[in-house]
PAZAPA-4460 file (N, C-alpha, C; in steps of 0.05 Angstrom, whole numbers, plus 32768, in hexadecimal, padded with zeros to 4 digits):
% residues 338
    n_x    n_y    n_z   ca_x   ca_y   ca_z    c_x    c_y    c_z   seq   type   mol
   94D2   89A9   8969   94EA   89B7   8963   94EA   89D2   8971     1      M     A
   94FF   89D7   8980   9501   89F1   898E   950E   8A06   897C     2      E     A
   9500   8A1C   8978   950A   8A31   8967   951B   8A44   8977     3      K     A
   9530   8A4F   896A   9541   8A62   8977   9546   8A7B   8965     4      I     A
   954E   8A91   8971   9555   8AA9   8962   9571   8AB1   8969     5      D     A
   9583   8AAF   8955   959F   8AB6   895A   95A7   8ACD   8947     6      R     A
   9594   8ADE   8941   959A   8AF5   892F   95AF   8B07   893C     7      S     A
   95B1   8B06   8956   95C5   8B17   8964   95E1   8B12   895A     8      Y     A
   95E6   8AF9   8950   9601   8AF1   8948   960A   8B03   8930     9      V     A
   95F8   8B05   891C   9600   8B15   8904   9601   8B33   890A    10      R     A
   95F0   8B3C   891C   95F0   8B59   8923   9609   8B5F   8933    11      Y     A
   9612   8B4C   8943   962C   8B50   8952   9643   8B52   893E    12      T     A
   9642   8B40   892A   9657   8B40   8916   9657   8B5B   8906    13      R     A
   963F   8B64   88FE   963D   8B7D   88F0   964A   8B94   8901    14      Y     A
   9644   8B94   891B   964E   8BA9   892C   966C   8BA9   892D    15      A     A
   9678   8B91   892E   9695   8B8F   892F   96A1   8B98   8915    16      I     A
   9697   8B8E   88FF   96A1   8B96   88E4   96A0   8BB3   88DF    17      Q     A
   9689   8BBF   88E5   9686   8BDC   88DF   9695   8BED   88F3    18      W     A
   9699   8BE4   890B   96AA   8BF2   891E   96C7   8BF4   8913    19      A     A
   96D1   8BDD   8909   96EB   8BDC   88FD   96EC   8BEE   88E4    20      V     A
   96D7   8BED   88D4   96D6   8BFE   88BB   96D8   8C1C   88C2    21      F     A
   96C8   8C25   88D5   96C8   8C41   88DB   96E1   8C4A   88EA    22      F     A
   96ED   8C38   88F9   9707   8C3E   8905   971C   8C43   88EF    23      F     A
   971B   8C32   88DA   972F   8C35   88C5   9729   8C4E   88B4    24      L     A
   9710   8C56   88B2   970A   8C6F   88A5   9717   8C86   88B5    25      I     A
   9714   8C85   88CF   9720   8C99   88E1   973F   8C98   88DE    26      Y     A
   974A   8C80   88DE   9767   8C7E   88DB   9770   8C89   88C0    27      A     A
   9761   8C84   88AB   9767   8C8F   8891   9766   8CAE   8890    28      G     A
   9752   8CB8   889E   974E   8CD5   88A0   9766   8CE2   88AD    29      Y     A
   9770   8CD6   88C3   9787   8CE1   88D1   97A0   8CDD   88C0    30      R     A
   97A2   8CC7   88B2   97B9   8CC2   88A1   97BB   8CD6   888A    31      F     A
   97A4   8CDD   887F   97A3   8CF1   8869   97B0   8D0B   8872    32      Y     A
   97A9   8D15   888A   97B5   8D2E   8893   97D2   8D2A   889C    33      F     A
   97D9   8D12   88A4   97F5   8D0C   88AA   9806   8D0F   8890    34      F     A
   97FC   8D04   887A   980B   8D06   8861   980B   8D23   8857    35      V     A
   97F4   8D30   8859   97F3   8D4C   8850   9807   8D5E   885E    36      E     A
   980C   8D58   8877   981F   8D67   8887   983B   8D67   8879    37      H     A
   9843   8D50   886E   985D   8D4E   8861   985C   8D57   8844    38      F     A
   9845   8D56   8838   9843   8D5F   881C   9841   8D7E   8819    39      L     A
   9839   8D8B   882F   9834   8DA8   882D   984D   8DB7   8826    40      S     A
   9864   8DAE   882E   987D   8DBB   8827   9883   8DD3   8839    41      G     A
   986E   8DDF   8843   9872   8DF7   8854   986C   8DF0   8871    42      T     A
   9865   8DD6   8877   985E   8DCF   8892   9875   8DD2   88A5    43      A     A
   9870   8DDE   88BC   9885   8DE1   88D0   988B   8DC5   88DC    44      A     A
   98A2   8DC2   88E6   98A9   8DA8   88F2   9897   8DA3   890A    45      V     A
   9889   8D8D   8909   9876   8D86   891F   9878   8D68   8923    46      D     A
   988A   8D60   8934   988E   8D44   8938   9876   8D37   8946    47      R     A
   9865   8D47   8951   984D   8D3D   895E   9839   8D31   8949    48      G     A
   983E   8D38   892F   982C   8D2D   891A   982F   8D0F   8918    49      I     A
   9845   8D04   8922   984A   8CE7   8920   9833   8CD7   892E    50      M     A
   9828   8CE3   8943   9813   8CD6   8952   97F9   8CD4   8943    51      G     A
   97F6   8CE4   892D   97DD   8CE3   891E   97DC   8CCD   890A    52      S     A
   97F2   8CBF   8906   97F3   8CA8   88F4   97ED   8C8F   8904    53      R     A
   97D5   8C83   88FF   97CE   8C6A   890D   97D9   8C52   88FD    54      L     A
   97E8   8C40   890A   97F4   8C2A   88FB   97E0   8C18   88ED    55      P     A
   97C7   8C19   88F5   97B2   8C07   88E9   97B0   8C0A   88CB    56      S     A
   97B9   8C21   88C0   97B7   8C25   88A3   97C8   8C11   8894    57      V     A
   97DB   8C05   88A2   97ED   8BF2   8895   97DF   8BD8   888F    58      E     A
   97C7   8BD4   8898   97B7   8BBC   8892   97B1   8BBA   8874    59      G     A
   97B4   8BD0   8865   97AF   8BD0   8849   97C8   8BCA   8838    60      F     A
   97DC   8BBE   8846   97F5   8BB7   8838   97FB   8B99   883B    61      L     A
   97E9   8B88   8832   97EC   8B6B   8836   9804   8B5F   8827    62      P     A
   980C   8B6B   8810   9822   8B5F   8801   983C   8B64   8810    63      I     A
   983F   8B7C   881B   9857   8B82   882C   9856   8B70   8845    64      G     A
   983E   8B6B   884F   983C   8B5A   8867   9845   8B3E   8861    65      A     A
   983E   8B34   8849   9847   8B19   8841   9865   8B18   883F    66      L     A
   9872   8B2D   8834   988F   8B2E   8834   989A   8B2E   8850    67      M     A
   988E   8B3E   8861   9897   8B40   887D   9894   8B26   888C    68      G     A
   987E   8B17   8886   987A   8AFD   8893   9890   8AE9   888B    69      L     A
   9897   8AE9   8871   98AC   8AD7   8869   98C7   8ADE   8876    70      K     A
   98CD   8AF8   8877   98E6   8B01   8883   98E7   8AFA   88A0    71      L     A
   98D1   8AFC   88AE   98CF   8AF6   88CB   98D3   8AD8   88D0    72      W     A
   98C5   8AC7   88BF   98C7   8AAB   88C3   98E2   8A9F   88BB    73      L     A
   98EE   8AAA   88A6   9907   8A9F   889C   991F   8AAB   88AB    74      V     A
   991F   8AC5   88B0   9936   8AD3   88BB   9932   8ADC   88D8    75      E     A
   991A   8ADB   88E2   9914   8AE5   88FD   9914   8B03   88FF    76      G     A
   9912   8B11   88E8   9912   8B2E   88E7   98F6   8B38   88E4    77      V     A
   98EC   8B47   88F8   98D1   8B51   88F7   98D1   8B6D   88EA    78      F     A
   98BF   8B70   88D6   98BD   8B89   88C7   98B9   8BA1   88DA    79      D     A
   98CC   8BB3   88DB   98C9   8BCB   88EC   98C0   8BE3   88DD    80      H     A
   98BC   8BE0   88C3   98B3   8BF7   88B3   9895   8BF9   88B4    81      I     A
   9887   8BE3   88AE   986A   8BE2   88B1   9862   8BCA   88C1    82      H     A
   986A   8BC9   88DB   9865   8BB2   88EB   9847   8BAC   88F0    83      P     A
   9837   8BC1   88F1   981A   8BBD   88F6   980D   8BAD   88DF    84      A     A
   9817   8BB1   88C7   980C   8BA2   88B0   9812   8B84   88B3    85      G     A
   982A   8B7E   88BD   9831   8B62   88C1   9821   8B56   88D8    86      L     A
   981D   8B65   88ED   980E   8B5C   8904   97F1   8B56   88FC    87      V     A
   97E5   8B68   88ED   97C9   8B63   88E4   97C8   8B4B   88D2    88      I     A
   97DC   8B47   88C1   97DD   8B2F   88B0   97DF   8B16   88C0    89      F     A
   97F1   8B16   88D4   97F4   8AFF   88E6   97DA   8AF9   88F5    90      I     A
   97CD   8B0F   88FE   97B3   8B0B   890D   979E   8AFE   88FB    91      G     A
   979D   8B06   88E2   978A   8AFB   88CF   9790   8ADD   88CA    92      A     A
   97A9   8AD6   88C8   97B1   8ABB   88C4   97AA   8AA9   88DC    93      I     A
   97AF   8AB3   88F4   97A9   8AA5   890C   978B   8A9F   890E    94      L     A
   977B   8AB4   8907   975E   8AB0   8907   9756   8A9A   88F3    95      L     A
   9762   8A9A   88DB   975B   8A86   88C7   9761   8A6A   88D1    96      A     A
   9778   8A66   88DD   9780   8A4C   88E6   976F   8A41   88FD    97      I     A
   9767   8A53   890F   9758   8A4A   8926   973A   8A50   8925    98      F     A
   9732   8A65   8917   9716   8A6E   8918   970B   8A74   88FD    99      L     A
   9710   8A62   88EA   9707   8A65   88CF   9711   8A7F   88C2   100      K     A
   9703   8A8A   88AE   970C   8AA4   88A3   96FF   8ABA   88B4   101      K     A
   9706   8ABA   88CE   96FA   8ACD   88E0   9700   8AEA   88D8   102      G     A
   9718   8AEE   88CD   9720   8B09   88C4   970D   8B13   88AE   103      F     A
   9708   8B02   889A   96F6   8B09   8884   96D9   8B0E   888E   104      C     A
   96D0   8AFD   889F   96B4   8AFE   88A7   96AE   8B12   88BD   105      G     A
   96C2   8B19   88CE   96BC   8B2A   88E5   96CC   8B44   88E6   106      W     A
   96E3   8B45   88D9   96F5   8B5C   88DC   96F7   8B6D   88C2   107      I     A
   96FB   8B60   88AC   9703   8B6E   8893   96F0   8B84   888B   108      C     A
   96FA   8B9D   8888   96E8   8BB3   8880   96DF   8BB0   8863   109      P     A
   96EF   8BA4   8852   96E7   8BA0   8836   96CF   8B8C   8836   110      V     A
   96D0   8B78   8847   96BB   8B65   884A   96A1   8B73   8853   111      G     A
   96A3   8B86   8865   968C   8B95   886E   967F   8BA4   8858   112      A     A
   9690   8BB2   8847   9685   8BC1   8831   9678   8BAE   881D   113      I     A
   9686   8B98   8817   967C   8B85   8803   9661   8B7A   880C   114      S     A
   965E   8B74   8825   9645   8B6A   8831   962F   8B7E   882D   115      D     A
   9635   8B98   8832   9621   8BAD   8830   9618   8BB1   8813   116      A     A
   962B   8BAF   8801   9626   8BB5   87E4   9613   8B9F   87D8   117      V     A
   9619   8B86   87DE   9607   8B71   87D2   95EB   8B72   87DE   118      W     A
   95EA   8B7B   87F7   95CF   8B7D   8804   95C0   8B95   87F7   119      K     A
   95CF   8BAA   87F0   95C3   8BC0   87E1   95B8   8BB6   87C7   120      L     A
   95C8   8BA6   87B9   95BF   8B9B   87A0   95A6   8B8A   87A2   121      G     A
   95A4   8B7B   87B8   958C   8B6A   87BD   9574   8B7B   87C1   122      R     A
   9577   8B92   87CE   9560   8BA4   87D2   9558   8BB2   87B8   123      K     A
   956C   8BB9   87A8   9566   8BC6   878E   9559   8BB3   877A   124      V     A
   9564   8B9B   8777   955B   8B89   8763   9549   8B73   876E   125      F     A
   9546   8B72   8788   9535   8B5D   8794   9543   8B42   8797   126      G     A
   955C   8B41   878E   956C   8B28   878F   9589   8B2E   8788   127      R     A
   959A   8B1B   878E   95B5   8B1B   8783   95B7   8B06   876E   128      N     A
   95C9   8B0A   875B   95CC   8AF8   8745   95E2   8AE3   874A   129      F     A
   95E0   8ACD   873B   95F4   8AB8   873E   95FF   8AB1   8722   130      S     A
   9619   8AAD   8721   9625   8AA5   8708   9621   8A87   8703   131      L     A
   9622   8A7E   86EA   9622   8A61   86E5   9639   8A54   86F4   132      P     A
   9635   8A3B   86FB   9649   8A2D   870C   9665   8A2D   86FF   133      K     A
   9667   8A29   86E5   9681   8A28   86D8   968F   8A43   86D9   134      Y     A
   967F   8A59   86D6   968A   8A74   86D7   9692   8A7B   86F4   135      A     A
   9682   8A72   8707   9687   8A78   8723   96A1   8A6B   872C   136      D     A
   96A5   8A52   8725   96BD   8A43   872C   96D5   8A4F   871E   137      I     A
   96D2   8A56   8705   96E8   8A63   86F6   96F1   8A7D   8702   138      G     A
   96DE   8A8D   8709   96E5   8AA8   8715   96F0   8AA5   8731   139      L     A
   96E7   8A91   8740   96F2   8A8D   875B   970F   8A85   875A   140      R     A
   9717   8A79   8743   9734   8A71   8741   9746   8A89   873F   141      S     A
   973B   8AA1   8737   974C   8AB9   8733   975B   8AC0   874D   142      I     A
   974D   8AC0   8764   975A   8AC7   877D   976F   8AB4   8785   143      K     A
   976C   8A9A   877E   9781   8A86   8784   9799   8A89   8771   144      Y     A
   9793   8A92   8758   97A9   8A97   8746   97B9   8AAF   874F   145      L     A
   97AB   8AC4   8758   97B9   8ADB   8763   97CA   8AD4   877C   146      L     A
   97BE   8AC4   878D   97CC   8ABB   87A5   97E5   8AAB   879D   147      L     A
   97E2   8A99   8789   97F9   8A89   8780   980F   8A9B   8775   148      S     A
   9807   8AB0   8767   981B   8AC2   875C   982B   8ACF   8772   149      F     A
   981E   8ADB   8786   982B   8AE8   879C   983C   8AD4   87AC   150      F     A
   9831   8ABD   87B0   9840   8AA8   87BF   9859   8AA0   87B1   151      F     A
   9857   8A9D   8796   986F   8A95   8787   9884   8AAB   8786   152      Y     A
   987B   8AC3   8781   988E   8ADA   877F   989C   8AE0   8799   153      V     A
   988B   8AE0   87AF   9896   8AE9   87C9   98A1   8AD2   87D9   154      I     A
   9891   8ABE   87DD   9899   8AA8   87EF   98AE   8A96   87E3   155      V     A
   98AB   8A8F   87CA   98BD   8A7C   87BD   98D5   8A8A   87B0   156      I     A
   98D0   8A9F   87A0   98E6   8AAA   8790   98F6   8AC0   879E   157      R     A
   98E9   8AD0   87AE   98F6   8AE8   87B9   9908   8AE1   87D1   158      M     A
   9922   8AE5   87CF   9934   8ADE   87E5   9931   8AF2   87FC   159      P     A
   9938   8AEA   8814   9935   8AFB   882C   9943   8B15   882A   160      S     A
   995B   8B15   881E   996A   8B2E   881C   995C   8B43   880A   161      F     A
   994E   8B38   87F5   9940   8B4A   87E3   9927   8B56   87F1   162      A     A
   991A   8B45   8802   9903   8B4E   8811   990C   8B64   8825   163      I     A
   9922   8B5F   8833   992C   8B73   8846   9934   8B8D   8839   164      L     A
   9940   8B8B   8821   9948   8BA3   8812   992F   8BB3   880A   165      R     A
   991A   8BA4   8801   9901   8BB2   87F9   98F3   8BBF   8811   166      F     A
   98F1   8BB0   8827   98E3   8BBA   883F   98F0   8BD3   884B   167      L     A
   990A   8BD5   8847   9918   8BEC   8853   991D   8C02   883E   168      E     A
   9912   8BFF   8826   9914   8C14   8812   9900   8C2A   8815   169      G     A
   9905   8C40   8808   98F3   8C57   880A   98D7   8C51   8800   170      D     A
   98D5   8C41   87EB   98BA   8C3C   87E0   98A8   8C2E   87F5   171      Y     A
   98B3   8C19   8802   98A2   8C0B   8815   989C   8C1C   882E   172      Y     A
   98AF   8C2E   8834   98AB   8C3F   884C   9892   8C50   8849   173      K     A
   988B   8C57   8830   9873   8C67   882C   985E   8C57   881B   174      I     A
   985E   8C3D   881D   984A   8C2C   880F   982E   8C34   8818   175      A     A
   982B   8C3B   8832   9811   8C43   883C   9809   8C5E   8830   176      D     A
   981C   8C6F   882A   9816   8C89   881D   980C   8C83   8800   177      V     A
   981A   8C71   87F3   9812   8C6A   87D8   97F6   8C5E   87D7   178      K     A
   97EF   8C4F   87EC   97D4   8C43   87EE   97C0   8C5A   87F2   179      M     A
   97C7   8C6E   8802   97B5   8C85   8806   97B0   8C93   87EC   180      L     A
   97C5   8C97   87DB   97C1   8CA4   87C2   97AF   8C93   87AF   181      F     A
   97AF   8C79   87B3   979E   8C68   87A2   9781   8C70   87A4   182      F     A
   9779   8C7A   87BC   975E   8C83   87C1   975A   8CA1   87BD   183      F     A
   976E   8CB1   87C6   976A   8CCE   87C5   9772   8CDB   87AA   184      T     A
   9782   8CCD   879B   978B   8CD7   8781   9785   8CC1   876C   185      E     A
   976C   8CB9   876B   9764   8CA3   875B   9767   8CA8   873D   186      M     A
   9773   8C95   872F   9775   8C97   8712   975B   8C8E   8705   187      T     A
   9758   8C93   86EB   9740   8C8B   86DD   973D   8C6D   86DD   188      T     A
   9754   8C5F   86DA   9754   8C41   86DA   974A   8C37   86F5   189      T     A
   9754   8C43   870A   974C   8C3B   8725   972E   8C3F   872A   190      T     A
   9725   8C57   8722   9709   8C5E   8725   96F6   8C4B   8716   191      A     A
   96FE   8C45   86FD   96EE   8C33   86ED   96EE   8C17   86F9   192      V     A
   9705   8C0E   8702   9707   8BF3   870E   96F6   8BF1   8727   193      T     A
   96F8   8C05   8739   96E8   8C04   8752   96CA   8C06   874C   194      L     A
   96C3   8C15   8737   96A7   8C18   872F   969C   8BFD   8725   195      S     A
   96AC   8BEF   8716   96A4   8BD5   870C   96A1   8BC1   8723   196      L     A
   96B4   8BC2   8735   96B2   8BB1   874D   9699   8BB7   875D   197      L     A
   9692   8BD0   875F   9679   8BD8   876D   9661   8BCC   875F   198      F     A
   9660   8BCF   8745   9649   8BC5   8736   9646   8BA7   8738   199      V     A
   965D   8B99   8735   965C   8B7C   8737   9655   8B73   8753   200      F     A
   965E   8B82   8767   9658   8B7B   8783   963A   8B80   878A   201      S     A
   962D   8B92   877C   9610   8B96   8780   9601   8B7E   8775   202      I     A
   960B   8B73   875E   95FD   8B5E   8751   9603   8B42   875D   203      L     A
   961C   8B3E   8765   9625   8B24   876F   9630   8B26   878B   204      Y     A
   9628   8B14   879C   9631   8B15   87B8   964F   8B14   87BA   205      K     A
   965A   8B28   87C9   9676   8B28   87D0   9688   8B23   87B8   206      N     A
   9684   8B32   87A2   9693   8B2D   878A   96B1   8B2E   878E   207      F     A
   96BB   8B43   879B   96D8   8B45   87A0   96E2   8B2E   87B1   208      W     A
   96D5   8B29   87C7   96DE   8B14   87D9   96DD   8AF8   87CD   209      C     A
   96C8   8AF4   87BD   96C3   8AD9   87B2   96D6   8AD2   879B   210      R     A
   96DC   8AE7   878A   96EB   8AE1   8772   9707   8AED   8770   211      Y     A
   970D   8B02   877F   9726   8B10   8779   9739   8B14   8790   212      L     A
   9731   8B10   87A9   9742   8B17   87C0   9756   8B00   87C6   213      C     A
   9770   8B04   87C0   9784   8AF0   87C6   9788   8AEC   87E4   214      P     A
   9784   8B02   87F3   9786   8B01   8811   9771   8AED   881B   215      Y     A
   9759   8AEF   8812   9743   8ADD   881A   9749   8AC0   8811   216      G     A
   9756   8ABE   87F9   975D   8AA3   87F0   9770   8A95   8803   217      A     A
   9784   8AA4   880C   9798   8A99   881F   978A   8A91   8839   218      L     A
   977A   8AA3   8844   976D   8A9E   885D   9759   8A87   885A   219      L     A
   974C   8A84   8843   973A   8A6E   883F   9748   8A53   883F   220      G     A
   975F   8A52   8832   976E   8A39   8832   9778   8A32   884F   221      L     A
   9781   8A46   885D   978A   8A41   8879   9773   8A3A   888B   222      L     A
   975B   8A44   8885   9744   8A3F   8896   973C   8A22   8895   223      S     A
   9745   8A13   8881   973E   89F7   8880   974C   89E7   8896   224      M     A
   9761   89F3   88A2   976E   89E7   88B9   975F   89EB   88D3   225      L     A
   974C   89FD   88D3   973E   8A04   88EC   972E   89EC   88F6   226      S     A
   972F   89E6   890F   971F   89D0   891A   9701   89D8   891C   227      P     A
   96FC   89F2   891B   96E0   89FB   891C   96D3   89FA   8901   228      L     A
   96BB   89F0   8900   96AC   89EF   88E7   968F   89F6   88ED   229      K     A
   9680   89FE   88D8   9663   8A00   88DB   9659   89E3   88D7   230      I     A
   964C   89D9   88EB   9643   89BD   88EA   9624   89BB   88ED   231      R     A
   9618   89AA   88DC   95FB   89A7   88DC   95F3   898C   88E6   232      R     A
   95DE   898C   88F6   95D2   8973   8900   95BA   896C   88EE   233      S     A
   95BC   8956   88E0   95A6   894E   88CF   958C   8948   88E0   234      E     A
   9590   893E   88F8   9579   8937   8909   956A   8950   8911   235      Q     A
   9578   8966   8917   956B   897E   8920   9563   8991   890A   236      A     A
   956F   898D   88F2   9569   899F   88DB   954D   899C   88D2   237      C     A
   953F   89B3   88CD   9524   89B2   88C3   9522   89B9   88A5   238      I     A
   953A   89BC   8899   953C   89C1   887C   952B   89D9   8873   239      H     A
   952E   89EF   8881   9520   8A07   887A   9530   8A16   8864   240      C     A
   9549   8A10   8860   9559   8A1C   884B   9564   8A37   8851   241      G     A
   9560   8A41   886A   9569   8A5D   8870   9587   8A5F   8871   242      K     A
   9594   8A4A   8879   95B2   8A4B   887B   95BE   8A4E   885F   243      C     A
   95B5   8A3E   884C   95BF   8A40   8831   95B7   8A5A   8824   244      T     A
   959F   8A62   8827   9595   8A7B   881B   95A4   8A94   8824   245      K     A
   95AC   8A94   883D   95B9   8AAC   8849   95D7   8AAB   8849   246      N     A
   95E3   8A95   8841   9600   8A93   8841   960D   8AA7   882D   247      C     A
   961D   8ABA   8837   962A   8ACD   8825   963D   8AC0   8811   248      P     A
   9647   8AA9   8818   965A   8A9B   8806   964C   8A87   87F4   249      S     A
   9631   8A86   87F5   9621   8A75   87E3   9628   8A58   87E6   250      Q     A
   962C   8A4F   87FE   9632   8A33   8804   9618   8A24   8809   251      L     A
   9616   8A0B   8801   95FD   89FB   8805   95FD   89EF   8821   252      P     A
   95FB   8A00   8835   95FE   89F8   8851   95E9   89E3   8859   253      V     A
   95D1   89E5   884F   95BC   89D3   8856   95C2   89B6   884E   254      E     A
   95D2   89B2   883A   95D8   8997   8831   95F2   898C   883B   255      S     A
   9600   899B   884D   961A   8993   8856   9619   898B   8874   256      L     A
   9628   8977   887B   962B   8970   8897   963E   8982   88A5   257      A     A
   9652   898B   8896   9667   899D   88A0   9671   89AF   888A   258      S     A
   9672   89C9   888F   967B   89DC   887A   9699   89DE   887B   259      V     A
   96A6   89D2   8866   96C3   89D2   8865   96CF   89E3   884F   260      R     A
   96BF   89F1   8841   96C8   8A01   882A   96D9   8A18   8833   261      S     A
   96EF   8A1E   8823   96FF   8A36   8829   96F0   8A50   8824   262      P     A
   96D8   8A4E   8818   96C8   8A66   8813   96B9   8A6F   882C   263      E     A
   96B7   8A5D   8840   96A8   8A64   8859   96B9   8A78   8869   264      C     A
   96AC   8A8F   886F   96BA   8AA4   887E   96B7   8AA2   889C   265      T     A
   96A7   8A8F   88A5   96A2   8A8D   88C2   9691   8AA4   88CC   266      G     A
   9681   8AB0   88BA   9671   8AC7   88C2   9659   8ABF   88D4   267      C     A
   9652   8AA5   88D3   963C   8A9A   88E3   9621   8AA5   88DB   268      L     A
   961F   8AB0   88C2   9605   8AB9   88B8   95F1   8AA2   88B7   269      T     A
   95FB   8A8B   88AE   95E9   8A73   88AC   95E0   8A6B   88C7   270      C     A
   95F2   8A6B   88DB   95EB   8A64   88F6   95D6   8A77   8902   271      V     A
   95DA   8A91   88FC   95C8   8AA5   8907   95AC   8AA4   88FC   272      S     A
   95A9   8A98   88E4   958F   8A96   88D7   9581   8A7C   88DD   273      H     A
   9590   8A68   88E7   9584   8A4E   88EC   9570   8A4F   8903   274      C     A
   9557   8A47   88FF   9543   8A49   8914   9541   8A30   8925   275      P     A
   954F   8A1B   891E   954C   8A01   892C   9563   89FD   8940   276      A     A
   955C   89FA   8959   9571   89F6   896D   9580   89DC   8968   277      K     A
   959B   89DF   8968   95AC   89C8   8965   95B0   89BF   8949   278      G     A
   95A4   89CD   8935   95A7   89C5   891A   95C0   89CE   890D   279      A     A
   95C9   89E6   8914   95E0   89F2   8907   95F1   8A02   891B   280      L     A
   960A   89FB   891E   961B   8A08   8932   9637   8A0A   8927   281      D     A
   9647   8A1C   8933   9663   8A1B   892F   966E   8A09   8945   282      V     A
   967E   89F4   893C   9685   89E0   894F   96A0   89D3   8949   283      A     A
   96AC   89C8   895D   96C4   89B8   895B   96BC   899C   8952   284      L     A
   96D0   898B   894B   96C8   896F   8944   96B8   8962   895A   285      P     A
   96A8   894E   8952   9695   8940   8963   967F   8953   896E   286      K     A
   967A   8968   895E   9665   897C   8964   9667   8988   8980   287      R     A
   967F   898E   8988   9683   899D   89A1   967D   89BA   899A   288      R     A
   9665   89C3   89A0   965B   89DC   8997   9668   89F3   89A5   289      V     A
   966F   8A08   8996   967A   8A21   89A1   9665   8A37   899E   290      V     A
   965E   8A43   89B4   964A   8A58   89B4   9652   8A6E   89A1   291      N     A
   9640   8A77   898F   9647   8A8C   897C   9653   8AA5   8989   292      P     A
   964A   8AAC   89A0   9655   8AC4   89AE   9672   8ABF   89B5   293      V     A
   9678   8AA7   89BF   9694   8A9F   89C6   96A5   8AA0   89AD   294      I     A
   969A   8A97   8997   96A8   8A97   897D   96B0   8AB4   8976   295      F     A
   969D   8AC6   8978   96A3   8AE3   8972   96B7   8AEF   8985   296      G     A
   96B4   8AE8   899F   96C7   8AF2   89B3   96E3   8AE8   89AD   297      V     A
   96E6   8ACF   89A5   9700   8AC3   899E   970D   8AD2   8987   298      L     A
   96FC   8AD9   8973   9707   8AE7   895C   9712   8B02   8964   299      I     A
   9703   8B11   8975   970D   8B2A   897F   9726   8B27   8990   300      I     A
   9726   8B12   89A1   973C   8B0E   89B3   9756   8B07   89A4   301      A     A
   9754   8AF5   898F   976B   8AED   8980   9776   8B04   8970   302      V     A
   9765   8B11   8961   976E   8B26   894F   9779   8B3F   895E   303      F     A
   9769   8B49   8970   9771   8B61   897E   9786   8B5A   8993   304      F     A
   9786   8B41   899C   979B   8B38   89AF   97B6   8B39   89A1   305      G     A
   97B7   8B32   8987   97D0   8B33   8978   97DA   8B50   8977   306      A     A
   97C8   8B63   8973   97CF   8B7F   8972   97DA   8B89   898D   307      I     A
   97CC   8B81   89A3   97D5   8B89   89BE   97F1   8B7E   89C3   308      V     A
   97F6   8B65   89BC   9810   8B59   89C1   9825   8B67   89B0   309      M     A
   981E   8B6F   8998   9831   8B7D   8987   9838   8B98   8993   310      A     A
   9824   8BA6   899E   982A   8BC0   89AB   983C   8BBC   89C4   311      K     A
   9836   8BA8   89D3   9846   8BA3   89EC   9863   8B9B   89E5   312      M     A
   9867   8B8E   89CE   9882   8B85   89C7   9891   8B99   89B5   313      S     A
   9884   8BB0   89AF   9890   8BC4   899F   9890   8BBE   8981   314      G     A
   987D   8BAD   8978   987B   8BA6   895C   9862   8BB0   894F   315      N     A
   985A   8BC8   8956   9842   8BD4   894A   9847   8BEE   893D   316      W     A
   9856   8C00   894A   985D   8C1A   893F   9874   8C18   892B   317      E     A
   9872   8C27   8915   9887   8C27   8901   98A0   8C36   890C   318      S     A
   98B7   8C2D   8902   98D0   8C3A   890B   98D8   8C51   88F9   319      S     A
   98C7   8C58   88E5   98CE   8C6E   88D3   98CD   8C88   88E2   320      I     A
   98E2   8C98   88E0   98E4   8CB1   88EF   98D6   8CC8   88E1   321      S     A
   98D2   8CDD   88F0   98C6   8CF5   88E4   98D7   8D00   88CD   322      Y     A
   98F1   8D00   88D1   9903   8D0A   88BD   9902   8CFA   88A3   323      D     A
   98FF   8CDF   88A6   98FC   8CCE   888E   98E3   8CD4   887F   324      E     A
   98CD   8CD7   888E   98B3   8CDE   8881   98B6   8CF9   8873   325      Y     A
   98C3   8D0C   8880   98C6   8D27   8874   98D7   8D26   885B   326      R     A
   98E9   8D13   8859   98FA   8D10   8841   98EC   8D01   882B   327      R     A
   98DD   8CEC   8832   98D2   8CDA   881D   98B7   8CE3   8813   328      I     A
   98A4   8CEB   8825   9888   8CF0   881C   9886   8D06   8807   329      I     A
   9895   8D1C   8808   9893   8D30   87F3   989A   8D26   87D7   330      P     A
   98A9   8D10   87D5   98B0   8D05   87BB   98A0   8CEB   87B6   331      Q     A
   988C   8CE6   87C5   987D   8CCD   87C4   986F   8CC9   87A9   332      S     A
   9866   8CDE   879D   9858   8CDB   8783   986B   8CD3   876D   333      R     A
   9884   8CD9   876F   9898   8CD2   875B   98A7   8CB8   8761   334      Q     A
   98A3   8CAE   8779   98B1   8C96   8782   98A3   8C7D   8776   335      L     A
   98B2   8C6E   8766   98A7   8C57   8759   98B0   8C3D   8767   336      D     A
   98A1   8C28   8762   98A8   8C0E   876D   98C4   8C06   8763   337      H     A
   98D6   8BFD   8775   98F1   8BF6   876D   98F1   8BDD   875A   338      P     A
***
């Protein structure tokens, strides 16, 4: 048996995830001062401040993006208020359909934090804990129930004209500002909720992603359409158990011929830990193996390619004007959901 070392795969993934995370921290930092400019009340007119708002912050508006996606597919109208949010959402969907849950495993900043927190818990307690099977399955259903709720309300019940009216209203125009306040002006309820999520995430692997994230639930279901799967060769497998032990999604990889679960994020952690050549690979049907590096490159190309195309077509920058921001942001704390 020829042994191999593919640890570079997971380190490459870490590098991509954390690069995205720190870029978004930078984008949030700039956005904070962008908002403060309009909240100051005494700020001189400075239209150059518009350049300090990076559209990437709209990635934290997935519900609005779902509305925008329906409007685009049904009416052909592309959201011009927060177009970057819709582009990021479309990019994540494309990754799911063609490259598993590549957004969750390689791009998502929340996934990066979640990954770091459970590893911290493993260092502190020497292990991560597991819930009984019945409790695990029951809790995993929560994210699908949340997804069903949003799908029913937005996709099935909400007519296109209502979506258009909402997207062009003052509340949605500063939905990103409201999201900023969620973190900078945290309520006691929010602080307690985030603290509990942190504690549970230390104890249980990827608690938020596994049990509560409706975004991940959607991408997981779509990922089942992907022709790419983690595929195991029984002849080459040495049954060392490293793939199952290291799977962040707690899947029994060692006992599967092909990993088809919607919980698989395509992170390739199992592949990177497998020491037996030809035993475990990401592959197309009939075991047409795809090099892990190519897989990672494709994820970057599809996701960031969607962003580049949006920029070239004028569907990345918001159409909200300086004067609109100057009118709406000072009253943002009093502006309630319509």
